[in-house]
C-alpha positions as CSV (number, residue, x, y, z in Angstrom):
1,M,-72.8,78.2,78.6
2,S,-73.6,74.9,79.0
3,R,-71.3,71.9,77.9
4,P,-72.3,70.1,74.1
5,E,-74.8,66.9,74.8
6,S,-72.2,65.1,72.3
7,D,-68.2,65.3,72.5
8,Q,-68.2,66.2,68.6
9,E,-69.3,69.2,68.2
10,I,-67.3,72.6,70.4
11,V,-64.2,72.4,72.6
12,E,-63.3,74.8,74.7
13,D,-60.8,76.3,72.6
14,G,-63.8,76.1,69.8
15,T,-62.3,73.5,67.4
16,P,-64.1,70.5,66.7
17,D,-63.6,67.3,68.5
18,D,-64.9,64.9,66.0
19,G,-62.2,62.7,67.2
20,S,-60.2,64.1,64.8
21,R,-56.7,65.9,65.0
22,P,-57.7,69.3,65.4
23,P,-55.8,72.4,64.5
24,T,-53.4,74.2,66.8
25,A,-54.9,78.2,66.4
26,G,-56.1,79.6,69.2
27,L,-54.2,77.1,71.9
28,S,-52.4,79.2,73.1
29,G,-54.7,81.2,74.6
30,T,-56.2,77.9,75.5
31,L,-53.0,76.9,77.2
32,K,-53.1,80.5,79.3
33,R,-56.5,80.3,80.2
34,G,-55.9,76.6,81.2
35,V,-52.9,77.1,83.2
36,A,-54.4,80.3,85.5
37,Y,-57.4,78.3,86.0
38,S,-54.9,75.2,86.9
39,T,-53.5,77.3,89.3
40,I,-57.1,78.6,91.0
41,A,-57.8,75.4,91.2
42,F,-54.2,73.9,92.6
43,V,-54.2,76.8,95.3
44,A,-57.8,76.1,96.5
45,V,-57.3,72.3,96.7
46,Q,-53.7,72.6,98.7
47,A,-55.5,75.1,100.8
48,L,-57.5,72.2,102.1
49,G,-55.7,69.9,101.8
50,F,-52.8,71.5,104.4
51,V,-55.7,72.8,106.7
52,Q,-56.6,68.7,107.1
53,L,-53.0,68.2,107.7
54,L,-52.3,70.8,110.4
55,F,-55.6,69.2,112.0
56,I,-54.6,65.6,111.5
57,A,-51.5,65.6,112.7
58,R,-52.8,67.1,116.2
59,L,-55.9,64.5,116.3
60,L,-53.7,61.2,115.0
61,S,-50.6,60.2,116.4
62,P,-47.3,58.7,113.9
63,D,-48.6,55.4,114.3
64,E,-52.4,55.6,113.8
65,V,-51.0,57.9,110.2
66,G,-48.4,54.9,109.5
67,T,-51.2,52.2,110.0
68,Y,-53.8,54.0,107.4
69,A,-50.5,54.6,105.7
70,A,-49.9,50.1,105.1
71,G,-53.4,49.8,105.5
72,T,-54.2,51.4,102.0
73,V,-51.0,50.3,101.1
74,L,-52.8,48.0,97.7
75,S,-55.0,50.0,97.0
76,G,-52.4,52.7,95.9
77,F,-50.8,50.4,94.1
78,L,-53.5,48.9,92.5
79,I,-55.5,51.9,92.0
80,L,-53.3,53.6,88.4
81,F,-53.3,50.4,87.3
82,S,-57.1,50.1,86.9
83,E,-56.6,53.1,84.7
84,S,-54.8,51.0,82.3
85,G,-53.5,53.8,80.5
86,L,-56.4,53.8,78.4
87,G,-57.3,57.2,79.9
88,S,-54.1,59.1,78.3
89,A,-54.9,56.2,74.8
90,L,-58.2,58.1,74.4
91,I,-57.0,62.0,74.9
92,Q,-53.9,61.1,72.3
93,R,-56.3,59.2,69.7
94,S,-57.5,60.1,66.4
95,G,-60.8,59.3,65.2
96,R,-63.7,57.1,66.3
97,L,-64.5,58.9,69.5
98,D,-67.5,57.5,71.0
99,D,-66.1,54.1,70.1
100,V,-63.2,54.5,71.7
101,A,-64.8,55.9,74.9
102,D,-67.0,52.9,75.5
103,T,-64.0,50.5,74.9
104,V,-61.9,52.7,77.7
105,F,-64.9,52.5,79.8
106,W,-65.8,48.7,79.7
107,A,-62.6,48.4,80.0
108,T,-61.7,50.3,82.8
109,L,-64.6,49.2,84.8
110,V,-63.9,45.8,84.5
111,T,-60.0,46.3,85.6
112,G,-61.6,48.4,88.4
113,L,-64.0,45.5,89.9
114,G,-60.7,42.9,89.3
115,T,-58.6,44.9,91.9
116,A,-61.5,45.5,94.0
117,L,-61.2,42.0,94.3
118,V,-58.3,40.9,94.1
119,T,-57.2,43.6,97.4
120,L,-60.4,42.4,99.5
121,A,-59.0,38.5,99.1
122,A,-55.7,39.8,99.6
123,S,-56.0,42.1,102.7
124,P,-55.0,39.2,105.5
125,I,-51.3,39.4,103.4
126,V,-51.3,43.4,104.4
127,A,-52.2,42.7,108.0
128,L,-49.3,39.7,108.2
129,V,-46.8,41.8,106.4
130,F,-47.1,44.6,108.2
131,D,-47.9,42.7,111.6
132,S,-51.1,44.8,111.9
133,D,-54.6,43.4,111.9
134,T,-56.3,47.0,111.5
135,A,-53.9,47.2,108.7
136,G,-55.7,44.5,107.1
137,F,-59.2,45.5,107.7
138,I,-58.2,49.1,106.3
139,A,-57.5,47.3,103.3
140,A,-60.6,45.0,103.2
141,A,-62.5,48.2,103.5
142,T,-61.4,50.5,101.1
143,S,-61.0,48.5,98.4
144,G,-64.5,49.4,97.1
145,T,-62.4,52.8,96.2
146,L,-60.8,51.3,93.0
147,L,-64.2,50.0,90.9
148,L,-65.2,54.5,92.3
149,H,-62.2,55.4,90.8
150,S,-62.6,53.2,87.6
151,L,-66.2,55.4,87.5
152,T,-63.8,58.8,86.9
153,I,-61.8,57.6,83.8
154,V,-63.4,58.3,81.0
155,P,-65.5,61.5,81.8
156,D,-61.8,63.2,83.3
157,S,-60.2,62.2,80.3
158,L,-62.7,63.5,77.8
159,M,-63.0,66.9,79.7
160,Q,-58.7,66.3,80.0
161,R,-58.7,66.2,75.8
162,R,-61.5,69.1,74.9
163,F,-59.9,71.6,77.5
164,D,-62.5,71.5,79.8
165,F,-61.5,73.2,83.0
166,R,-64.5,72.4,85.3
167,R,-62.0,69.5,86.5
168,R,-59.9,71.6,88.1
169,L,-61.6,74.5,89.1
170,I,-64.9,72.3,90.1
171,V,-64.3,68.7,90.9
172,N,-60.8,68.8,92.3
173,P,-62.2,71.4,95.3
174,A,-65.3,69.4,95.6
175,V,-63.2,66.2,96.3
176,A,-60.3,67.7,98.9
177,F,-63.1,69.4,100.7
178,S,-65.3,66.3,101.2
179,F,-61.9,64.4,102.1
180,A,-60.8,67.3,104.6
181,T,-64.6,67.7,106.3
182,V,-65.1,63.8,107.2
183,A,-61.7,63.2,108.2
184,I,-61.3,66.0,110.3
185,V,-64.9,66.0,112.6
186,L,-64.2,61.7,112.6
187,A,-60.7,62.0,113.8
188,W,-62.5,64.5,116.5
189,L,-65.2,62.5,117.4
190,G,-62.4,59.5,118.1
191,F,-63.1,57.9,115.4
192,S,-59.1,57.0,114.2
193,V,-57.6,55.5,111.3
194,W,-61.2,54.8,110.5
195,A,-62.0,58.8,110.2
196,M,-59.3,58.0,106.6
197,V,-61.5,56.0,105.0
198,A,-64.9,57.2,106.0
199,A,-63.3,60.2,104.1
200,E,-61.6,58.7,100.9
201,Y,-65.1,56.7,100.4
202,V,-66.9,60.1,100.4
203,S,-64.6,61.8,98.8
204,F,-64.8,59.2,95.9
205,V,-68.2,59.8,95.5
206,V,-68.1,63.3,95.5
207,W,-65.6,62.6,92.4
208,V,-67.5,60.7,90.6
209,V,-70.1,62.2,90.8
210,A,-69.3,65.4,90.2
211,T,-66.9,64.5,87.4
212,W,-70.1,62.7,85.7
213,S,-72.4,65.5,85.8
214,L,-70.0,68.1,84.2
215,A,-68.6,65.8,81.2
216,R,-71.6,65.1,80.3
217,W,-71.0,61.5,78.5
218,R,-73.0,58.7,79.0
219,P,-72.0,54.5,77.6
220,G,-73.8,53.8,74.8
221,R,-73.2,56.8,71.7
222,G,-71.0,54.0,70.2
223,H,-69.3,50.5,69.7
224,P,-66.5,48.5,72.1
225,S,-64.7,46.4,70.5
226,V,-61.8,43.7,71.2
227,R,-60.2,44.7,67.7
228,L,-60.4,49.0,69.0
229,W,-59.3,47.3,72.8
230,R,-56.3,46.0,71.1
231,E,-55.3,49.3,69.1
232,L,-55.2,51.3,72.4
233,A,-53.3,49.3,75.0
234,R,-50.5,48.9,72.4
235,F,-50.4,53.1,73.3
236,A,-51.4,52.4,76.9
237,F,-49.3,49.3,77.3
238,P,-45.6,51.6,78.6
239,L,-48.2,53.6,80.7
240,V,-49.6,50.9,82.3
241,V,-45.9,49.3,82.8
242,S,-45.0,53.2,83.9
243,N,-47.7,53.5,86.4
244,T,-47.2,49.8,87.9
245,A,-43.3,50.7,88.3
246,F,-44.1,53.5,90.0
247,Q,-46.7,52.2,92.7
248,I,-44.5,49.0,93.4
249,R,-41.6,51.2,93.8
250,Q,-44.3,53.0,96.6
251,T,-45.1,50.2,97.5
252,F,-41.8,48.8,98.0
253,E,-40.7,52.2,100.2
254,T,-44.2,51.6,102.6
255,V,-43.6,47.9,103.5
256,V,-38.9,49.1,103.7
257,V,-40.1,51.6,105.6
258,G,-42.5,50.1,107.9
259,R,-40.8,46.6,108.3
260,G,-37.1,48.3,108.7
261,L,-37.8,51.1,110.5
262,D,-41.5,50.9,112.3
263,T,-45.0,51.8,111.5
264,A,-44.1,55.2,113.3
265,A,-41.6,56.1,111.4
266,L,-43.4,55.4,108.0
267,G,-46.5,57.5,109.5
268,Q,-43.8,60.7,109.4
269,F,-42.1,59.6,106.2
270,R,-46.3,59.9,104.7
271,Y,-46.4,63.2,105.5
272,G,-43.2,64.1,104.7
273,R,-43.4,62.6,101.7
274,R,-46.8,64.2,101.1
275,L,-45.0,67.4,101.6
276,S,-42.2,67.0,99.5
277,M,-44.5,65.9,96.2
278,L,-46.6,69.5,96.6
279,P,-44.0,70.8,93.6
280,A,-44.6,67.7,91.5
281,V,-48.2,68.0,92.4
282,A,-48.0,71.6,91.2
283,V,-46.7,71.0,88.0
284,I,-49.2,67.7,87.1
285,E,-52.3,69.7,88.2
286,I,-51.0,73.2,87.1
287,G,-48.9,72.9,83.7
288,A,-48.6,68.8,83.2
289,Y,-52.7,68.6,82.6
290,V,-52.9,71.1,79.6
291,L,-49.4,70.0,78.6
292,F,-50.5,66.5,77.2
293,P,-53.3,67.2,74.8
294,A,-51.4,69.9,73.6
295,F,-48.1,68.4,72.4
296,A,-50.6,66.1,70.7
297,R,-52.2,68.6,68.6
298,M,-48.5,70.0,67.6
299,A,-47.1,66.1,66.8
300,G,-47.6,67.5,63.4
301,D,-45.8,70.2,63.8
302,A,-42.1,69.9,64.6
303,T,-40.8,73.4,64.9
304,R,-43.3,74.7,66.9
305,F,-43.8,71.2,69.0
306,R,-40.1,71.4,69.9
307,A,-40.5,75.6,70.7
308,A,-43.2,74.5,72.9
309,Y,-41.8,71.8,74.9
310,L,-38.8,73.7,75.5
311,R,-40.5,77.1,76.8
312,S,-42.0,74.8,79.3
313,L,-38.9,73.1,80.9
314,E,-37.9,76.2,81.4
315,L,-40.4,77.9,82.8
316,I,-41.7,75.3,85.5
317,W,-37.9,74.4,85.5
318,F,-37.6,78.2,87.3
319,A,-40.3,77.9,89.2
320,V,-39.7,74.5,90.7
321,T,-36.0,74.5,91.9
322,P,-36.6,77.6,94.3
323,V,-38.9,75.6,96.0
324,A,-36.6,72.9,96.3
325,G,-34.1,75.4,97.9
326,L,-36.8,76.9,99.9
327,M,-38.0,72.9,100.7
328,I,-33.7,72.3,102.1
329,V,-33.6,75.4,104.0
330,L,-36.9,75.6,105.6
331,G,-38.5,72.3,105.4
332,E,-37.6,70.8,109.1
333,P,-38.2,73.9,111.0
334,A,-41.4,74.8,109.1
335,V,-43.0,71.3,109.9
336,V,-42.0,71.6,113.5
337,Q,-43.8,75.1,114.2
338,L,-47.0,74.0,111.8
339,I,-47.5,70.7,113.1
340,G,-45.9,69.9,116.4
341,E,-42.2,68.8,117.7
342,R,-43.3,65.4,117.6
343,W,-43.3,65.5,113.1
344,R,-39.8,67.0,113.3
345,E,-38.6,63.6,111.4
346,A,-40.9,64.2,109.4
347,G,-39.3,68.0,108.4
348,I,-36.4,66.3,108.1
349,A,-37.8,63.8,105.8
350,F,-39.2,66.9,104.0
351,A,-36.1,68.5,103.2
352,V,-34.6,65.9,101.8
353,L,-36.8,65.0,99.9
354,A,-36.5,68.4,97.9
355,G,-34.6,66.5,95.0
356,Y,-38.0,64.6,94.3
357,G,-40.2,67.8,93.3
358,M,-37.3,68.9,90.9
359,G,-36.7,65.1,89.0
360,E,-40.8,65.0,89.1
361,A,-40.3,67.6,87.1
362,L,-38.9,66.9,84.4
363,A,-39.9,64.0,83.7
364,A,-43.7,65.6,83.9
365,V,-42.6,67.6,80.5
366,S,-40.5,65.3,79.2
367,S,-43.0,62.4,79.8
368,E,-45.9,64.5,78.2
369,A,-44.0,65.3,75.4
370,I,-42.9,62.1,74.3
371,K,-46.9,60.9,75.2
372,G,-47.8,63.7,72.9
373,S,-45.6,62.6,70.4
374,G,-47.3,59.0,70.0
375,R,-43.6,57.3,71.2
376,S,-45.0,55.9,74.4
377,A,-42.9,52.9,74.3
378,L,-39.6,55.3,74.3
379,L,-41.2,55.5,78.5
380,N,-40.1,52.3,78.8
381,I,-36.5,53.1,79.0
382,V,-37.1,55.7,82.0
383,T,-39.4,53.5,84.1
384,A,-36.3,51.0,84.1
385,V,-34.4,53.8,85.8
386,N,-36.4,55.2,87.6
387,M,-37.0,51.1,89.3
388,V,-33.5,49.8,88.9
389,S,-32.0,52.9,90.7
390,G,-34.9,54.0,93.0
391,V,-34.9,49.7,94.7
392,T,-31.0,50.1,94.4
393,L,-30.7,53.4,96.9
394,L,-33.3,52.7,98.9
395,L,-31.5,49.4,100.5
396,V,-28.2,50.4,100.4
397,L,-29.2,54.0,102.4
398,L,-31.7,52.7,104.5
399,P,-29.2,52.1,107.4
400,W,-29.7,55.8,107.6
401,G,-32.9,56.2,108.7
402,L,-35.2,58.6,107.0
403,V,-32.6,60.7,105.8
404,G,-31.3,57.9,103.7
405,V,-34.4,56.8,102.5
406,G,-35.4,60.8,101.6
407,A,-31.8,60.9,99.3
408,A,-32.3,58.0,97.6
409,I,-35.5,58.9,96.8
410,S,-34.7,62.4,95.5
411,A,-31.2,61.4,93.9
412,S,-33.3,58.3,91.9
413,T,-36.5,60.7,90.8
414,L,-33.7,63.6,89.7
415,L,-31.7,60.2,87.8
416,S,-34.6,59.5,85.8
417,G,-36.0,63.1,84.9
418,L,-32.8,63.3,83.2
419,I,-33.0,60.9,81.4
420,A,-37.0,61.9,80.2
421,V,-35.4,65.1,79.6
422,V,-32.1,62.8,77.0
423,V,-34.9,60.9,75.8
424,A,-37.1,63.4,74.8
425,N,-34.3,65.6,73.4
426,R,-32.9,62.7,71.1
427,L,-37.2,62.3,69.7
428,L,-37.9,66.3,69.1
429,G,-34.2,67.0,67.4
430,V,-33.6,68.8,70.6
431,R,-29.9,70.4,71.2
432,S,-28.1,69.1,74.4
433,T,-27.0,72.5,74.6
434,Q,-30.1,74.3,73.9
435,V,-31.3,72.8,77.5
436,A,-28.3,72.7,79.9
437,W,-28.3,76.0,80.3
438,R,-32.1,76.5,80.6
439,L,-31.3,74.0,83.7
440,V,-28.1,74.8,84.7
441,G,-28.9,79.0,85.3
442,P,-31.3,78.6,88.1
443,L,-29.7,75.6,89.8
444,L,-26.9,78.5,90.4
445,C,-29.6,80.5,91.9
446,T,-31.6,78.2,94.3
447,A,-27.7,77.4,95.9
448,A,-26.8,81.1,96.0
449,A,-30.0,81.7,97.7
450,V,-29.5,78.3,99.9
451,A,-26.1,79.6,100.8
452,V,-27.4,82.8,101.9
453,V,-30.4,81.9,103.9
454,W,-29.1,78.5,105.7
455,P,-26.6,80.2,108.0
456,L,-29.2,83.4,108.7
457,D,-32.0,81.1,110.2
458,R,-29.7,78.8,111.4
459,L,-27.3,80.6,113.3
460,V,-29.0,84.0,113.7
461,L,-33.4,83.4,113.2
462,H,-33.3,80.1,115.3
463,S,-37.2,79.6,113.5
464,G,-37.6,75.8,114.3
465,S,-36.7,76.4,117.7
466,A,-38.4,79.9,118.7
467,P,-41.9,79.9,120.2
468,T,-45.1,79.1,117.0
469,F,-46.0,83.1,117.1
470,R,-42.8,84.9,116.1
471,G,-41.2,81.1,114.4
472,V,-43.9,81.3,111.9
473,G,-43.0,85.2,111.1
474,L,-39.1,84.1,111.2
475,L,-39.7,81.9,108.5
476,V,-41.6,84.1,106.7
477,C,-38.9,86.4,106.7
478,D,-36.3,83.5,105.7
479,G,-38.8,82.5,102.6
480,L,-38.8,86.9,101.5
481,A,-34.5,86.8,101.7
482,F,-34.3,83.4,99.7
483,G,-36.9,84.7,96.9
484,A,-34.8,88.5,97.1
485,V,-31.6,86.7,97.0
486,Y,-32.7,84.1,94.0
487,L,-34.4,86.9,92.3
488,L,-31.1,89.0,92.5
489,F,-29.5,86.2,91.0
490,A,-31.8,85.2,87.8
491,T,-31.6,89.4,87.1
492,L,-28.2,88.6,86.9
493,L,-27.8,85.1,85.0
494,M,-30.9,84.9,83.7
495,P,-32.5,88.5,82.5
496,A,-34.8,88.1,80.1
497,L,-36.3,85.0,81.1
498,T,-36.9,86.9,84.9
499,R,-37.8,90.1,83.2
500,Q,-40.5,88.3,81.3
501,M,-42.1,86.4,84.2
502,L,-42.3,89.7,86.3
503,A,-43.6,91.1,83.8
504,A,-46.1,88.5,82.9
505,I,-47.4,88.8,87.1
506,G,-47.1,92.0,87.0
507,R,-49.8,92.0,84.0
508,R,-52.2,90.1,85.8
509,L,-52.6,92.0,89.0
510,P,-53.2,94.7,87.5
511,A,-56.6,92.8,86.1
512,R,-57.0,91.2,89.0
513,N,-57.0,94.2,90.8
514,A,-59.4,95.8,88.5
515,G,-61.8,92.7,88.2
């Protein structure tokens, strides 16, 4: 079925999208399809990213990866700031959709151009901070990606608003494939860090072309205005603060690791951090993408809103905690077996960063609920906790190297995630006791699995020191043992939830086999 020319005709679940708050009838089926589509897209994107990681880790050295990380630190900081939270305001907004879309487009385009020029002008400072001319040249070269990114905000937001999951099924895999292909080929040809720079530009161009083609939106339908921008900015400002604080913290981490340790350690940290983000990215790509527009639609139905929030928190936490446990047990040996002994420190950082995905999962569900209710200003509390705790713990634990850095990030992210849950609970009228067991149960199951599999691997199997083929097989055995122990304890401690999860999986498998 082709996409209607106007955003005022129909959305994925059949409800009108004329800018008013649409009804929630049929929303459950839309969300289930959204989760299924997002899961497929996530697996495809991560598979491509993993292949890219394996090849790049063997074609480039930790020092080269660290130089690239240093050179892109400024564009990475400004890229979320260029969105200004206006994309979320477009999703949450009721009424005057065409005017809102045009206003957001021109505002973000101007911001994208401004941040690109700032990055270009500040590239000598990057070279000075990291004592690397190459890092400065990379900063200048990648400044244009900020302008390209600004062009994706409105079409992406409109597709998310109307539950158009082609953004996940088509755009994301296309972007990941283009980046991986260009990066691997050029790195193999000897272009060093510039392979990554070229891949970044190609992937952004693919992103712009794909999302504009699918969204079927063009500027000029509405009438942008400064007054409307101010209304949107009031909702968006706390999101700008949150995004800016997040980027400041990540930039601070990069600078501290790069200067306090060295660029090789920064390369190790970058890979460990990237791997540790997989659970968080899974939550955002699979769950949070559909939760925000869904919560926004439920904002007028308090009972349904609370039930959806609790259910989402329960399911995501049940899935994320065992992944964190696996990272603790198998993080280091898995990285060594897959990308080589020289990346062992990245494996250690990966394991210590296990708490990052757990904290992000808590924050993702709670923050989407807060945003969906229209009370985005409450996110300032979470932002403040995350910023203060993150910077403080990083400075205190830096003398312990990458282990200290990973522990600081894990602890601060978990703390801010818990604070987000507390804020969302109070906003929605959810009692602490309703949430407590939903969080404690999976933690106990994960702790039991870690207690069994850690000694099994370290004292008996020794997967990290085995030859590659045998080592990977041992890692698979460890993973199966971990899953079995987790499910055993989950069946004892949370029988109803475990049965529901297994039944849902069982229903899907026959359906897929039949297809």
